[in-house]
C-alpha positions as CSV (number, residue, x, y, z in Angstrom):
1,M,16.8,3.7,24.4
2,Y,13.5,3.0,22.0
3,D,11.2,0.6,22.7
4,V,10.9,-0.3,19.1
5,V,12.9,0.5,16.2
6,V,11.2,0.0,12.5
7,V,13.6,-0.4,9.7
8,G,12.0,0.7,6.4
9,Q,9.2,3.2,5.7
10,G,6.9,1.3,3.3
11,F,3.3,0.3,4.1
12,T,4.6,-2.6,6.6
13,G,7.0,0.1,7.8
14,L,4.7,2.9,8.5
15,L,1.7,0.6,9.8
16,S,4.4,-1.3,12.1
17,A,5.6,1.9,13.7
18,I,1.5,3.2,13.9
19,I,0.6,0.2,15.8
20,A,3.6,0.0,17.9
21,K,2.9,3.7,19.0
22,K,-0.6,3.1,19.9
23,H,0.3,0.0,22.1
24,H,2.3,2.9,23.9
25,K,5.8,2.3,22.9
26,K,8.4,4.5,22.1
27,V,9.3,4.3,18.5
28,A,11.6,5.2,16.1
29,L,11.7,4.4,11.9
30,V,14.7,4.1,10.2
31,A,14.5,4.4,6.5
32,N,16.7,5.1,3.6
33,G,14.4,5.3,1.1
34,T,10.2,6.1,0.6
35,G,9.9,2.5,0.4
36,K,7.7,0.3,-2.4
37,L,4.2,1.4,-1.2
38,L,4.6,4.4,-3.8
39,Q,5.1,1.9,-6.3
40,S,1.7,0.3,-5.6
41,T,-2.1,0.6,-6.5
42,G,-2.6,0.9,-3.0
43,V,-5.4,-1.9,-3.1
44,M,-5.1,-4.8,-0.5
45,D,-5.1,-8.4,-2.2
46,L,-4.5,-12.0,-0.9
47,L,-2.7,-13.1,-4.5
48,P,-3.3,-10.4,-7.0
49,G,-5.1,-11.1,-9.9
50,T,-6.8,-14.3,-8.5
51,N,-9.9,-15.3,-7.0
52,K,-8.5,-17.5,-4.1
53,D,-10.7,-18.5,-1.6
54,F,-9.6,-16.9,1.7
55,D,-9.7,-20.0,3.9
56,E,-7.8,-21.8,0.9
57,W,-5.3,-18.7,1.6
58,L,-4.9,-19.1,5.2
59,A,-4.0,-22.8,4.5
60,F,-1.4,-22.1,1.8
61,F,0.3,-19.7,4.0
62,K,-0.3,-21.9,7.6
63,L,-2.2,-19.1,9.0
64,E,-5.4,-21.0,10.0
65,K,-4.2,-20.6,13.8
66,F,-3.7,-16.9,13.7
67,P,-6.3,-14.1,14.0
68,V,-5.8,-12.7,10.5
69,R,-9.5,-11.4,10.5
70,E,-9.2,-9.6,13.6
71,S,-5.7,-7.7,12.0
72,I,-8.2,-6.7,8.9
73,K,-10.6,-5.2,11.2
74,Q,-8.4,-3.4,13.3
75,F,-6.6,-2.0,9.9
76,K,-9.8,-0.9,8.7
77,E,-10.7,0.8,11.9
78,I,-6.9,2.8,11.8
79,I,-7.7,3.7,8.1
80,E,-10.8,4.9,8.8
81,I,-10.2,7.1,11.9
82,L,-7.3,8.6,9.1
83,N,-10.2,9.5,6.8
84,Y,-9.1,7.3,4.1
85,P,-11.4,4.3,4.7
86,Y,-11.1,1.2,2.8
87,N,-14.4,-0.8,1.7
88,G,-14.3,-4.7,0.8
89,E,-14.0,-8.1,2.9
90,V,-11.1,-10.7,2.9
91,D,-14.1,-13.0,2.4
92,R,-15.6,-11.9,-0.6
93,L,-12.9,-10.6,-3.6
94,V,-14.7,-8.0,-5.9
95,P,-13.2,-7.4,-9.5
96,I,-11.6,-3.7,-9.9
97,V,-10.4,-2.7,-13.3
98,T,-7.0,-1.3,-14.1
99,A,-5.7,1.3,-16.4
100,S,-4.8,-1.4,-18.9
101,G,-8.5,-2.4,-18.9
102,H,-7.5,-5.8,-17.0
103,I,-9.7,-7.1,-14.2
104,K,-8.0,-7.6,-10.9
105,M,-9.6,-9.1,-7.8
106,T,-8.9,-7.6,-4.9
107,A,-10.0,-7.5,-1.0
108,L,-9.7,-3.8,0.2
109,Y,-9.6,-0.9,-2.2
110,P,-10.2,2.6,-1.1
111,E,-13.4,4.6,-1.6
112,T,-12.1,6.1,-4.9
113,I,-12.5,2.5,-6.6
114,T,-15.8,0.9,-7.1
115,P,-16.1,-3.0,-8.4
116,I,-16.7,-2.9,-12.0
117,P,-19.9,-4.7,-13.0
118,N,-20.5,-7.6,-15.7
119,K,-23.4,-5.4,-17.4
120,G,-24.3,-1.9,-18.0
121,N,-23.4,1.4,-19.7
122,I,-19.8,2.2,-18.8
123,V,-17.9,5.6,-20.0
124,I,-13.7,6.1,-19.9
125,V,-12.6,9.6,-19.6
126,G,-9.0,10.1,-20.5
127,F,-7.2,13.4,-20.7
128,N,-5.0,14.7,-23.2
129,E,-2.2,15.5,-21.1
130,I,-1.7,11.8,-19.7
131,V,-0.1,9.4,-21.9
132,D,-0.3,6.4,-19.8
133,F,-4.0,6.1,-19.6
134,Q,-5.6,5.5,-23.1
135,P,-9.4,5.0,-23.2
136,E,-9.5,3.1,-26.2
137,F,-6.9,0.6,-25.3
138,L,-8.5,0.3,-22.1
139,K,-12.0,-0.2,-23.7
140,G,-10.1,-2.8,-26.0
141,N,-9.2,-5.2,-23.0
142,L,-12.0,-4.5,-21.2
143,Q,-14.4,-5.4,-23.5
144,K,-12.6,-8.9,-23.8
145,V,-13.5,-10.0,-20.4
146,R,-16.8,-7.9,-19.9
147,P,-18.5,-8.6,-23.4
148,D,-21.8,-7.6,-22.1
149,L,-20.8,-4.3,-20.9
150,N,-21.6,-1.0,-23.3
151,I,-18.6,1.0,-23.3
152,H,-18.0,4.3,-24.6
153,T,-14.8,6.6,-24.4
154,M,-14.0,10.2,-24.5
155,K,-10.9,12.6,-23.9
156,I,-11.0,15.9,-22.1
157,S,-8.1,18.5,-21.3
158,L,-7.0,19.4,-17.9
159,G,-6.2,22.8,-19.2
160,K,-2.8,23.2,-17.8
161,H,0.3,22.7,-19.9
162,S,3.9,21.6,-18.9
163,Q,6.8,21.2,-20.6
164,R,7.0,17.6,-19.7
165,T,4.4,14.8,-19.6
166,L,1.7,14.9,-16.7
167,T,1.3,12.3,-14.6
168,Q,-2.2,10.9,-13.1
169,L,-0.5,12.3,-9.6
170,D,-0.1,15.7,-11.6
171,A,-3.8,15.6,-12.6
172,A,-4.7,14.8,-9.1
173,R,-3.0,17.9,-8.0
174,I,-4.7,20.0,-10.4
175,L,-8.2,18.6,-9.8
176,D,-7.8,19.5,-6.1
177,E,-8.4,23.0,-6.8
178,K,-12.4,23.5,-7.3
179,D,-12.1,25.7,-10.6
180,W,-9.9,23.0,-12.4
181,R,-12.5,20.6,-11.2
182,A,-15.6,22.5,-12.9
183,Y,-13.3,23.0,-16.1
184,C,-12.9,19.5,-16.2
185,L,-16.4,18.6,-15.4
186,N,-18.1,21.0,-17.9
187,Q,-16.4,18.9,-20.8
188,I,-17.4,15.5,-19.6
189,I,-21.0,16.7,-19.4
190,K,-21.0,18.3,-22.7
191,Q,-19.2,15.5,-24.5
192,T,-21.6,13.1,-22.5
193,A,-24.7,15.3,-24.1
194,A,-23.0,15.4,-27.6
195,Q,-22.6,11.7,-27.8
196,K,-26.1,11.3,-26.4
197,L,-25.1,8.8,-23.6
198,E,-28.1,7.8,-21.2
199,N,-28.1,5.8,-17.8
200,I,-24.5,5.5,-17.6
201,D,-23.7,3.1,-14.8
202,L,-20.2,3.8,-14.4
203,F,-17.1,6.3,-15.1
204,I,-14.0,5.1,-15.2
205,M,-11.1,7.6,-14.9
206,P,-7.3,7.6,-14.5
207,S,-5.9,7.7,-10.7
208,C,-6.3,11.1,-10.3
209,L,-9.6,12.0,-8.2
210,G,-7.6,14.4,-5.8
211,L,-4.6,14.4,-3.6
212,K,-5.3,16.3,-0.6
213,N,-8.8,17.2,-1.4
214,W,-9.8,13.8,-2.9
215,Q,-13.1,13.4,-0.8
216,A,-14.1,16.7,-2.4
217,V,-13.2,15.9,-5.5
218,F,-14.8,12.1,-5.6
219,N,-18.1,13.5,-4.1
220,Q,-18.3,16.4,-6.7
221,F,-17.4,13.9,-9.8
222,Q,-20.2,11.6,-8.3
223,S,-23.0,14.2,-7.5
224,E,-22.2,16.3,-10.8
225,L,-22.1,13.1,-13.2
226,Q,-25.2,11.8,-11.1
227,T,-23.8,7.7,-11.2
228,K,-20.6,5.9,-9.7
229,I,-17.0,6.7,-10.4
230,T,-13.9,4.9,-10.1
231,E,-10.5,5.3,-10.7
232,A,-8.3,2.9,-12.4
233,P,-4.7,2.4,-10.9
234,G,-2.0,1.9,-13.6
235,L,1.8,2.7,-13.9
236,P,3.2,4.8,-10.9
237,P,2.9,6.9,-9.1
238,N,-0.7,5.7,-8.1
239,T,-2.6,8.6,-6.3
240,T,-4.5,6.2,-4.8
241,A,-1.2,4.7,-3.0
242,V,0.1,8.2,-2.4
243,R,-2.7,9.2,-0.6
244,L,-2.2,6.0,1.8
245,Y,1.6,6.8,2.1
246,E,0.5,10.5,3.2
247,V,-2.0,9.5,5.6
248,L,0.3,6.7,7.3
249,R,3.1,8.8,7.5
250,K,1.3,12.0,8.7
251,E,-0.1,9.7,11.5
252,A,3.2,8.3,12.7
253,V,4.6,11.7,12.9
254,K,1.2,13.0,14.7
255,L,1.9,10.1,17.3
256,G,5.4,10.7,18.2
257,V,7.5,8.1,15.7
258,R,11.0,9.4,15.7
259,F,12.1,9.4,12.1
260,Y,15.5,8.8,10.9
261,L,15.3,9.3,7.1
262,D,18.2,9.0,4.7
263,T,19.7,6.9,7.1
264,E,21.0,3.3,6.4
265,V,21.4,0.4,8.8
266,R,24.9,-1.4,8.5
267,G,24.7,-3.8,11.2
268,C,23.8,-4.7,14.6
269,T,25.2,-5.8,18.0
270,I,23.9,-9.2,19.2
271,N,24.4,-10.0,23.0
272,S,23.3,-13.4,24.1
273,G,20.6,-13.8,21.2
274,I,19.2,-10.5,22.1
275,L,19.6,-7.5,19.6
276,T,20.9,-4.6,21.7
277,D,21.4,-1.9,19.0
278,L,21.6,-1.0,15.2
279,T,25.1,0.6,13.7
280,V,23.5,3.2,11.3
281,H,25.3,5.6,9.0
282,T,24.0,9.3,7.9
283,S,25.8,11.8,6.3
284,N,29.5,10.7,6.4
285,R,28.7,10.0,10.3
286,S,28.0,6.6,12.0
287,S,26.3,6.1,15.5
288,K,24.1,3.4,17.2
289,I,20.2,3.3,17.9
290,A,19.6,1.2,21.0
291,S,16.1,-0.5,21.1
292,R,14.2,-3.3,22.9
293,H,12.8,-4.6,19.7
294,T,13.4,-4.2,16.2
295,I,11.0,-4.8,13.4
296,I,12.5,-5.6,9.9
297,A,10.4,-4.2,7.2
298,T,12.8,-3.6,4.6
299,G,10.8,-5.2,1.6
300,G,13.0,-8.0,1.3
301,I,13.8,-8.5,-2.4
302,L,11.5,-6.3,-3.3
303,G,12.9,-3.5,-1.3
304,G,16.6,-4.1,-1.1
305,G,16.4,-5.9,2.3
306,L,17.6,-9.0,0.7
307,E,20.3,-8.9,-2.3
308,V,20.9,-11.7,-5.1
309,T,24.5,-12.4,-5.3
310,S,26.6,-15.2,-7.0
311,D,26.6,-16.9,-3.5
312,G,23.0,-17.1,-3.2
313,L,20.6,-14.4,-1.1
314,K,22.5,-11.8,1.2
315,E,20.6,-9.8,3.7
316,T,21.7,-6.3,3.6
317,T,20.3,-4.7,6.8
318,L,21.4,-6.9,10.1
319,K,24.2,-8.5,8.1
320,L,23.1,-11.7,9.1
321,E,23.2,-15.2,7.4
322,V,19.9,-16.3,5.5
323,D,18.7,-19.5,3.9
324,Q,18.2,-19.9,0.2
325,T,14.6,-18.6,0.6
326,G,15.7,-15.4,2.5
327,V,15.0,-16.7,5.9
328,Y,17.1,-15.8,8.7
329,R,19.1,-19.0,9.9
330,Q,19.4,-17.7,13.7
331,L,17.3,-14.9,14.1
332,P,17.8,-12.5,17.7
333,E,14.7,-13.3,20.0
334,N,13.8,-9.5,20.0
335,V,14.0,-9.3,16.0
336,Y,10.4,-9.3,13.9
337,P,10.7,-9.3,10.1
338,V,7.4,-8.4,8.3
339,G,5.9,-8.5,4.9
340,G,8.6,-9.2,2.2
341,A,11.6,-9.1,4.8
342,L,9.9,-12.9,5.8
343,G,11.8,-14.1,2.8
344,T,11.0,-15.3,-0.6
345,A,8.2,-17.6,0.0
346,V,5.9,-14.2,0.8
347,T,7.2,-12.6,-2.2
348,Q,7.3,-15.0,-4.9
349,N,3.6,-15.1,-4.8
350,G,3.1,-11.4,-4.8
351,I,1.4,-11.2,-1.6
352,T,3.6,-8.5,0.2
353,G,1.9,-4.8,0.0
354,G,-1.8,-6.7,0.8
355,I,-3.2,-8.9,3.4
356,Y,-0.2,-10.6,4.4
357,S,1.5,-7.4,5.0
358,I,-1.2,-6.3,7.1
359,F,-1.5,-9.3,9.1
360,S,2.3,-9.6,9.9
361,C,2.3,-6.1,11.1
362,F,-0.1,-6.8,13.8
363,E,1.5,-10.5,14.8
364,A,5.0,-8.6,15.1
365,M,3.3,-6.6,17.7
366,S,1.8,-9.7,19.4
367,Q,5.0,-11.2,19.6
368,I,6.8,-8.4,21.3
369,N,3.7,-8.0,23.7
370,K,4.6,-12.1,24.4
371,F,8.1,-11.3,24.5
372,E,7.6,-8.6,27.2
373,L,5.1,-10.8,29.2
374,E,7.3,-13.6,29.4
375,R,10.5,-11.7,30.5
376,G,8.2,-9.9,33.1
377,L,7.3,-13.3,34.5
378,S,10.6,-14.4,34.3
379,L,12.3,-11.6,36.3
380,C,9.3,-11.9,39.1
381,M,10.1,-15.4,39.6
382,S,13.9,-15.1,39.7
C-alpha cells in the first residue's frame, strides 16, 4: 500500500513524486516511457511565445484564488537545492533566443540561458559536426526582430568524428571533458581575434554547455570569453531539458520513490467513489498496486493519456469516461490529474510543461492533504 502513486515520469510526474515525498508520503511512480520533458526546451512559460501579463494569465485560467506564486517559489527552492537553479519571475517575462533565431518570451529559465538584449554586439557560434544549429540561419531570423543588434557568426570543430550526425546533447557530453573544452575555446578565441571582434556582449551557442559538468563548462566559457553566454534551445534532445530531467529523477530516487518502469496501467478498481488500486502490466505479467491517492501525470493528448478516436477522446490510463475536452466525467475523490491530464483546455494553448504544470503539481498535493484532513476529522467525529 502506497500513500501516493504517480502515473507518468515527465516533468509533472517527477515533480509530483518529489513533492509527495517531501510531505512524508510513501510514493510509487508508474511509467511506460520517459515522458515529454526530454522533448521540451526546459524553460517554463506562461503561454509560449507571448508576453501575456501574469494577472491576465491567472484570470484566463481562473486561478486568481490559488497560490500560484507560492508554488513557483517552492519550485525554485527545490530546483536550487538540486544545483540546477532557475532564474526569472512570473511577473516579468523575458526574451530568450531559440536555435531558429526567433524570440521566445519565458518566465523561468536555467542559468545557462541569458535574455537577449535589444542592442549590442552578438557572436553566434556553431559546430561543424552539428547540422541542426546553423549560425547564419539564426542570424537572419534574429536580425529581423532585433535590427539594432550587431551580429557576427563563426563555426568551430568539436574535434571528434562520428559515423552519425552529432546532436547538441552529444556535444554537451564532449564538452564535459576539460581537454575538449579547451580545444573548442581556443578556436573561438582565435576566430574572435581573426575577425577583430571587440566589446562582445553575448555569445550564442547551441544547447551544449555540458551535461553532468554543466556548471564547470558554463563558468569556464564565460570566464575565458570574458562576456555573457547563452544556450539557444532548438530541436530535441535539448540539453537544458535533459539536465532538468536528470536532476529531478535523481532526486526522486534519492528520496525513496519506488519506480515501476516499462509498466502500463490498464485500469483500476473503484469502490464507493474511491480508487483503491491500479491494474498494471509488465513483461507479460499483470498485477495490482494499491494506493490511498493517485496522481495522473500522463500528459493528456501530448503524452498519450488521451487518445483521439472516431468516437471522440478516450482516456487510456484509468479507462474512465471523459467529455469532449478530455475532462473526467466522474473522477474518483482520491485521483488528481495534473498538467496535460487536465484535458485539452490546458494543452491547446501549449501551457503544459510550464508554469501551469508546476502549479498543478503543488495543487494536487494540497488536495491530498485536504482530503486526508477531512477524512481524519470525519473519522474522529464518528
